[in-house]
C-alpha beads as a LAMMPS data file, in Angstrom:
LAMMPS data file: protein, C-alpha beads

85 atoms
84 bonds

1 atom types
1 bond types

-500.0 500.0 xlo xhi
-500.0 500.0 ylo yhi
-500.0 500.0 zlo zhi

Masses

1 110.0

Atoms # bond

1 1 1 0.022 -0.024 -0.020
2 1 1 1.303 3.413 -0.908
3 1 1 0.123 6.968 -0.526
4 1 1 1.196 10.076 -2.272
5 1 1 0.374 13.662 -1.430
6 1 1 0.224 15.735 1.705
7 1 1 0.027 14.376 5.237
8 1 1 -2.118 16.281 7.676
9 1 1 -2.963 16.612 11.347
10 1 1 -5.900 18.447 12.978
11 1 1 -5.461 21.469 10.784
12 1 1 -4.630 20.611 7.148
13 1 1 -2.994 23.381 5.152
14 1 1 -2.830 23.105 1.352
15 1 1 -0.039 25.708 1.184
16 1 1 2.580 23.341 2.503
17 1 1 3.316 19.555 2.527
18 1 1 5.049 17.781 5.415
19 1 1 5.950 14.240 6.229
20 1 1 6.057 13.063 9.838
21 1 1 8.896 10.451 10.125
22 1 1 8.743 7.450 12.387
23 1 1 11.155 9.135 14.802
24 1 1 8.988 12.224 15.027
25 1 1 10.957 14.494 12.656
26 1 1 8.814 16.894 10.569
27 1 1 10.149 16.874 7.017
28 1 1 9.350 19.390 4.374
29 1 1 10.234 18.092 0.878
30 1 1 12.089 20.366 -1.525
31 1 1 9.525 19.948 -4.277
32 1 1 6.378 19.576 -2.232
33 1 1 5.849 15.882 -3.169
34 1 1 5.783 13.157 -0.524
35 1 1 5.043 9.477 -0.791
36 1 1 4.859 6.671 1.825
37 1 1 4.409 2.937 1.807
38 1 1 5.987 0.004 -0.008
39 1 1 5.405 1.601 -3.365
40 1 1 6.271 5.107 -2.179
41 1 1 9.607 5.387 -3.968
42 1 1 8.007 4.365 -7.296
43 1 1 5.077 6.720 -6.797
44 1 1 7.455 9.621 -5.797
45 1 1 9.626 9.084 -8.815
46 1 1 6.612 9.069 -11.135
47 1 1 5.064 12.121 -9.524
48 1 1 8.251 14.112 -9.736
49 1 1 8.604 13.287 -13.449
50 1 1 4.980 14.108 -14.173
51 1 1 5.138 17.367 -12.190
52 1 1 8.310 18.446 -14.076
53 1 1 7.259 17.371 -17.569
54 1 1 3.515 17.744 -17.860
55 1 1 0.778 20.212 -17.323
56 1 1 -1.326 17.792 -15.213
57 1 1 -2.991 19.078 -12.057
58 1 1 -2.042 17.636 -8.634
59 1 1 -4.976 15.230 -8.535
60 1 1 -4.146 13.759 -11.903
61 1 1 -0.431 13.574 -11.021
62 1 1 -1.274 11.635 -7.847
63 1 1 -3.540 9.232 -9.722
64 1 1 -1.067 8.583 -12.502
65 1 1 1.852 8.163 -10.111
66 1 1 -0.108 5.654 -8.023
67 1 1 -1.053 3.719 -11.190
68 1 1 2.573 3.497 -12.217
69 1 1 3.603 2.444 -8.711
70 1 1 0.877 -0.273 -8.763
71 1 1 2.330 -1.571 -12.050
72 1 1 5.754 -1.892 -10.498
73 1 1 5.218 -2.825 -6.858
74 1 1 3.407 -6.055 -6.043
75 1 1 2.282 -4.644 -2.696
76 1 1 0.498 -1.587 -4.271
77 1 1 -2.887 -2.179 -5.763
78 1 1 -4.488 -0.040 -8.489
79 1 1 -7.740 0.590 -6.497
80 1 1 -7.500 4.252 -5.566
81 1 1 -9.415 6.562 -3.234
82 1 1 -8.251 10.109 -3.665
83 1 1 -9.239 12.727 -1.095
84 1 1 -8.486 16.412 -1.769
85 1 1 -8.111 19.231 0.786

Bonds

1 1 1 2
2 1 2 3
3 1 3 4
4 1 4 5
5 1 5 6
6 1 6 7
7 1 7 8
8 1 8 9
9 1 9 10
10 1 10 11
11 1 11 12
12 1 12 13
13 1 13 14
14 1 14 15
15 1 15 16
16 1 16 17
17 1 17 18
18 1 18 19
19 1 19 20
20 1 20 21
21 1 21 22
22 1 22 23
23 1 23 24
24 1 24 25
25 1 25 26
26 1 26 27
27 1 27 28
28 1 28 29
29 1 29 30
30 1 30 31
31 1 31 32
32 1 32 33
33 1 33 34
34 1 34 35
35 1 35 36
36 1 36 37
37 1 37 38
38 1 38 39
39 1 39 40
40 1 40 41
41 1 41 42
42 1 42 43
43 1 43 44
44 1 44 45
45 1 45 46
46 1 46 47
47 1 47 48
48 1 48 49
49 1 49 50
50 1 50 51
51 1 51 52
52 1 52 53
53 1 53 54
54 1 54 55
55 1 55 56
56 1 56 57
57 1 57 58
58 1 58 59
59 1 59 60
60 1 60 61
61 1 61 62
62 1 62 63
63 1 63 64
64 1 64 65
65 1 65 66
66 1 66 67
67 1 67 68
68 1 68 69
69 1 69 70
70 1 70 71
71 1 71 72
72 1 72 73
73 1 73 74
74 1 74 75
75 1 75 76
76 1 76 77
77 1 77 78
78 1 78 79
79 1 79 80
80 1 80 81
81 1 81 82
82 1 82 83
83 1 83 84
84 1 84 85
């Protein structure tokens, strides 16, 4: 299972994206893209490429990146639920 996008707490903010690490560190990515889970590295690579080389909006980038990750990682399935802030 993989997720791509912004993590949130009680007060989501769509102006910034952060990742909370397992050790409690709050990480802000350089390009605003985060991905977690077994297929996270695949999804992140796909999302970065799509963001740099296409005119797709954030929702479509997330969907396409997850689809690519699902094609590569046996633990990531193609059934998506996308929630937007």
